[in-house]
KOLKE-939244 format. One line per field, with one value per residue (C-alpha): residue in three letters; z, x, y negated. Coordinates in steps of 0.5 Angstrom, whole numbers, always signed. Example, Ala and Ser with C-alpha at 12.3 -4.5 7.8 and 13.67 -1.06 7.14 Angstrom:
REM residues 2
res <- [ala	ser] $
Z <- [+16	+14] $
X <- [+25	+27] $
Y <- [+9	+2] $
//
This chain:
REM residues 216
res <- [met	ser	ile	phe	tyr	arg	phe	leu	gly	phe	phe	leu	ala	val	ala	tyr	ala	leu	glu	arg	gly	arg	phe	gly	ser	ile	arg	leu	arg	trp	phe	val	leu	met	ala	gly	ser	tyr	ala	ser	val	val	ser	leu	leu	gly	ile	trp	arg	gly	gly	leu	thr	ala	ala	gly	leu	asn	leu	val	val	ala	thr	leu	leu	tyr	cys	ala	leu	leu	trp	trp	ala	glu	arg	gln	arg	phe	val	leu	phe	arg	pro	ser	pro	asn	ala	met	pro	ala	arg	gly	glu	ala	pro	ala	ala	glu	glu	lys	leu	leu	val	arg	gly	ser	gly	leu	phe	glu	val	gly	asp	gln	lys	arg	arg	leu	val	his	val	pro	val	val	phe	trp	thr	thr	arg	leu	gly	asp	gln	ile	leu	ala	ala	arg	val	ser	ser	pro	ser	phe	leu	gly	ile	gly	val	pro	ala	his	glu	arg	gly	trp	trp	tyr	ala	phe	thr	glu	pro	arg	gln	leu	leu	glu	val	ser	gly	gly	val	leu	phe	phe	gly	phe	arg	ala	leu	pro	ala	leu	cys	leu	leu	tyr	gln	ala	gly	lys	ser	arg	glu	ala	val	tyr	leu	thr	cys	thr	asp	ala	ala	val	leu	gly	arg	val	arg	lys	ala	leu	gln	pro] $
Z <- [-321	-325	-324	-316	-317	-321	-315	-310	-315	-315	-308	-307	-311	-307	-301	-303	-306	-299	-295	-299	-300	-294	-292	-288	-284	-284	-288	-292	-290	-283	-285	-289	-282	-278	-282	-283	-275	-274	-279	-275	-268	-270	-274	-268	-263	-268	-268	-260	-260	-265	-267	-273	-280	-286	-288	-281	-281	-288	-286	-280	-284	-290	-285	-282	-288	-291	-284	-286	-293	-291	-286	-291	-296	-291	-290	-298	-298	-303	-308	-311	-315	-317	-320	-326	-330	-336	-335	-335	-341	-346	-345	-350	-353	-348	-346	-347	-341	-339	-344	-340	-340	-338	-334	-327	-321	-314	-308	-303	-305	-302	-303	-297	-291	-293	-295	-298	-301	-307	-312	-319	-320	-327	-326	-330	-330	-333	-332	-330	-334	-327	-328	-322	-323	-322	-321	-321	-319	-320	-315	-319	-316	-316	-310	-310	-305	-300	-301	-304	-303	-299	-303	-300	-302	-310	-314	-315	-311	-312	-311	-312	-313	-315	-319	-312	-308	-313	-311	-316	-322	-323	-327	-326	-326	-322	-321	-319	-321	-325	-329	-330	-332	-334	-328	-326	-319	-317	-310	-307	-301	-297	-291	-286	-290	-296	-301	-307	-313	-318	-325	-330	-337	-342	-347	-345	-350	-345	-339	-343	-344	-337	-335	-340	-336	-330	-332	-338] $
X <- [+204	+198	+198	+199	+192	+189	+191	+187	+181	+181	+181	+176	+171	+172	+171	+165	+162	+163	+160	+154	+153	+150	+148	+141	+143	+150	+155	+160	+166	+165	+165	+172	+174	+172	+175	+182	+182	+181	+186	+191	+190	+191	+197	+200	+198	+202	+208	+208	+208	+212	+216	+216	+214	+214	+207	+204	+207	+205	+198	+198	+201	+196	+190	+193	+194	+187	+184	+188	+186	+179	+179	+182	+177	+172	+175	+175	+168	+170	+172	+179	+179	+185	+184	+187	+186	+188	+182	+177	+172	+171	+164	+160	+153	+148	+143	+135	+131	+129	+134	+137	+144	+147	+153	+156	+156	+158	+156	+150	+143	+137	+130	+124	+128	+133	+140	+146	+153	+153	+159	+160	+152	+148	+146	+141	+143	+138	+136	+129	+125	+126	+134	+135	+139	+137	+141	+137	+142	+139	+141	+139	+145	+142	+141	+144	+142	+141	+147	+147	+144	+138	+131	+129	+135	+134	+131	+132	+136	+136	+141	+138	+142	+140	+145	+146	+148	+154	+160	+165	+166	+173	+175	+180	+181	+177	+180	+175	+176	+182	+179	+182	+176	+175	+171	+167	+167	+161	+162	+155	+152	+148	+145	+150	+155	+159	+158	+161	+158	+163	+160	+164	+163	+167	+165	+168	+163	+158	+161	+162	+155	+154	+159	+156	+149	+152	+157	+153] $
Y <- [-134	-133	-125	-127	-131	-125	-120	-125	-126	-118	-117	-123	-119	-113	-117	-120	-113	-110	-117	-117	-109	-106	-99	-99	-106	-105	-109	-104	-108	-105	-98	-100	-103	-97	-92	-96	-97	-90	-88	-93	-91	-84	-86	-90	-84	-79	-84	-85	-77	-75	-81	-86	-84	-88	-85	-87	-94	-96	-94	-99	-104	-103	-104	-110	-113	-111	-115	-121	-121	-120	-126	-130	-128	-130	-137	-138	-136	-131	-137	-138	-145	-148	-155	-158	-164	-160	-155	-160	-159	-164	-167	-164	-165	-167	-162	-164	-165	-158	-154	-148	-147	-140	-140	-136	-140	-139	-143	-144	-143	-142	-140	-142	-143	-137	-139	-135	-136	-132	-131	-131	-129	-131	-138	-142	-150	-155	-162	-164	-170	-174	-173	-168	-162	-155	-149	-142	-136	-129	-123	-117	-112	-105	-100	-93	-88	-94	-97	-104	-111	-111	-111	-118	-121	-120	-125	-132	-137	-144	-151	-157	-164	-171	-176	-180	-174	-172	-174	-171	-166	-163	-158	-152	-145	-140	-133	-127	-120	-120	-126	-133	-137	-144	-147	-154	-156	-160	-163	-166	-169	-164	-167	-169	-164	-163	-157	-155	-151	-147	-146	-142	-139	-136	-141	-148	-152	-150	-152	-159	-159	-158	-164	-169	-167	-169	-175	-178] $
//
């Protein structure tokens, strides 16, 4: 089952890259969808004219499967998190106020009046002297020949939580890009809705310190 989840995690990473990346103002996923749709139409015409062929049928099925997986990835918000009580990191040493902890994060971040769902980006976590938790995500994806994340989306994005907003902290495993990483899921109240931020780190001790800051 772990291999299956890793495959899904790999597809989520690819789907996220196609969703975030752009050529000009067009998302890369539309180029892939148009190319697959065109090839499928050509294959269907070939089947209609010359009969069923394995190559043509495989191409049509692969395109339909890709579209279904892309729809699923968007529904998942490009995150596959499997909760597990056994994966909850032990509470570590409480970080000092304003001490920065480096992790990776996935969730809803904002700057000004803009909001973006970011996945598996570098995140700095710290607690202010007033007890608020701040998550600062850095987007620094390069652009090559006009292909990449738009320049105005690069930089720092933030998520802010207060202790009273935090509803639940759970442990588990996050699958992304063929990797299975220990993770914390932070469920919090954001206005009238609930949001989740997922924090991962290869060092479980760092997650343990984050947990201690969230659940002293």
